[in-house]
C-alpha positions as CSV (number, residue, x, y, z in Angstrom):
1,M,65.9,53.8,94.7
2,S,62.0,54.0,95.8
3,T,60.0,56.6,96.0
4,Q,60.1,56.8,100.3
5,A,63.9,56.7,99.8
6,A,64.6,58.9,97.8
7,S,62.3,61.2,99.7
8,N,63.9,60.6,102.5
9,T,67.6,61.7,101.2
10,S,66.2,65.0,99.5
11,S,64.6,66.1,102.9
12,R,68.1,65.4,104.3
13,S,69.7,67.5,101.7
14,S,67.2,70.4,102.0
15,P,68.6,71.6,105.2
16,M,72.3,71.2,104.1
17,A,71.9,72.8,100.9
18,A,69.6,76.2,102.5
19,A,72.7,76.1,105.3
20,A,75.7,76.3,102.2
21,L,73.3,79.1,100.4
22,L,72.8,80.9,103.6
23,L,77.0,81.1,104.6
24,L,77.3,82.0,100.4
25,A,74.9,85.2,101.1
26,T,76.7,86.6,104.1
27,T,80.4,86.1,102.9
28,A,80.2,86.5,99.0
29,S,80.8,90.4,98.5
30,P,78.2,92.2,96.3
31,A,78.4,91.8,92.3
32,R,78.7,96.0,91.9
33,G,79.0,98.7,94.4
34,E,77.9,101.9,94.7
35,D,79.1,103.8,91.9
36,V,81.7,106.8,93.4
37,A,83.8,108.7,91.9
38,A,87.2,108.8,92.7
39,M,87.4,112.3,94.3
40,D,84.4,110.9,96.5
41,L,86.6,108.1,98.2
42,I,89.3,111.4,98.7
43,R,87.5,114.0,99.9
44,Q,85.7,111.8,102.6
45,P,87.1,108.5,103.2
46,G,85.1,108.1,106.5
47,S,82.1,107.8,104.2
48,Y,82.9,104.8,102.7
49,T,85.1,102.9,104.6
50,G,84.3,99.2,104.6
51,R,81.9,99.9,102.0
52,Y,82.1,98.3,98.4
53,V,82.1,100.7,95.4
54,T,83.0,100.8,91.6
55,V,85.2,103.6,91.1
56,T,86.6,103.4,87.1
57,G,89.8,105.4,85.7
58,S,92.7,104.6,84.3
59,M,95.2,101.7,84.9
60,T,98.9,102.9,85.9
61,N,102.0,101.8,87.8
62,L,100.8,97.8,87.8
63,R,103.4,96.1,89.7
64,P,103.8,92.8,92.1
65,A,102.1,93.4,95.7
66,T,104.5,92.5,98.1
67,G,104.6,91.0,101.8
68,P,102.5,88.1,103.3
69,G,98.7,88.7,103.5
70,A,95.2,87.0,102.8
71,I,95.7,86.8,99.1
72,P,99.0,84.7,97.6
73,A,102.1,87.3,97.0
74,G,103.2,85.9,93.9
75,T,99.7,86.2,92.1
76,A,98.8,89.5,94.3
77,V,98.9,93.2,91.8
78,V,98.8,96.5,93.2
79,F,98.6,99.8,90.8
80,N,96.7,103.0,90.7
81,L,93.6,104.0,89.6
82,V,93.7,108.2,88.4
83,D,90.6,109.5,87.5
84,G,91.4,113.1,86.5
85,P,93.7,115.0,89.9
86,A,92.5,111.8,92.4
87,I,94.3,108.6,92.7
88,L,93.5,105.8,94.0
89,T,95.8,102.6,94.9
90,V,94.2,99.2,94.1
91,L,95.0,95.5,94.9
92,S,94.0,92.9,93.1
93,P,94.6,89.3,93.7
94,V,95.6,88.5,90.1
95,R,96.9,90.7,87.2
96,P,93.8,92.2,85.2
97,A,93.9,91.2,81.2
98,C,93.8,95.4,80.9
99,R,96.9,96.9,78.9
100,I,98.3,99.2,81.3
101,G,97.0,103.0,80.5
102,S,93.7,101.9,79.7
103,T,90.2,102.6,81.5
104,V,88.8,99.8,83.4
105,S,86.3,99.9,86.3
106,V,87.1,98.3,89.5
107,N,84.6,96.9,91.9
108,G,86.0,96.2,95.7
109,R,86.0,97.1,99.5
110,F,87.4,101.0,99.8
111,D,90.1,101.6,103.2
112,P,91.8,105.0,103.6
113,M,94.7,103.2,105.1
114,G,94.9,99.6,103.8
115,Q,98.1,97.2,104.7
116,F,99.5,94.3,102.4
117,G,102.1,92.5,104.2
118,Q,104.5,95.5,105.5
119,Q,103.4,97.8,103.2
120,A,100.8,100.6,104.1
121,Y,98.8,102.5,101.5
122,P,97.0,105.3,101.5
123,N,93.1,105.1,99.7
124,L,93.1,101.7,98.9
125,L,90.8,99.8,97.0
126,H,90.1,95.6,97.7
127,A,89.0,94.7,94.6
128,T,86.7,91.6,93.6
129,V,86.5,92.4,89.9
130,V,88.7,94.8,87.5
131,N,86.7,95.0,84.2
132,C,88.3,96.6,81.0
133,R,86.8,99.4,79.7
């Protein structure tokens, strides 16, 4: 390929690459949300509605998520994140590799009253990342 042809090809792909990068930047979730105590979410849910947060606690009561939703029902799971007296519900698109009862760190979008299919969940954290500790 000549230098001129290569130059034309790269100049045509640059706007496409820029557009793809812009789309990714506007739709991707943050890598890590603001560190928040579970009790703060329960006490002041309106302050965190729709925000990406990171919460740490014990993973308990792991069960399949039921009902149609944006996440395929066969892979999604719901579990409780317990931190002292505070209990949050976590909706994860896949089962975490963590053992039940272990400490986990969950990054996700907080919703004071979320829904998956027909099931409503109070204090729902839509997980983007679940890390075992």
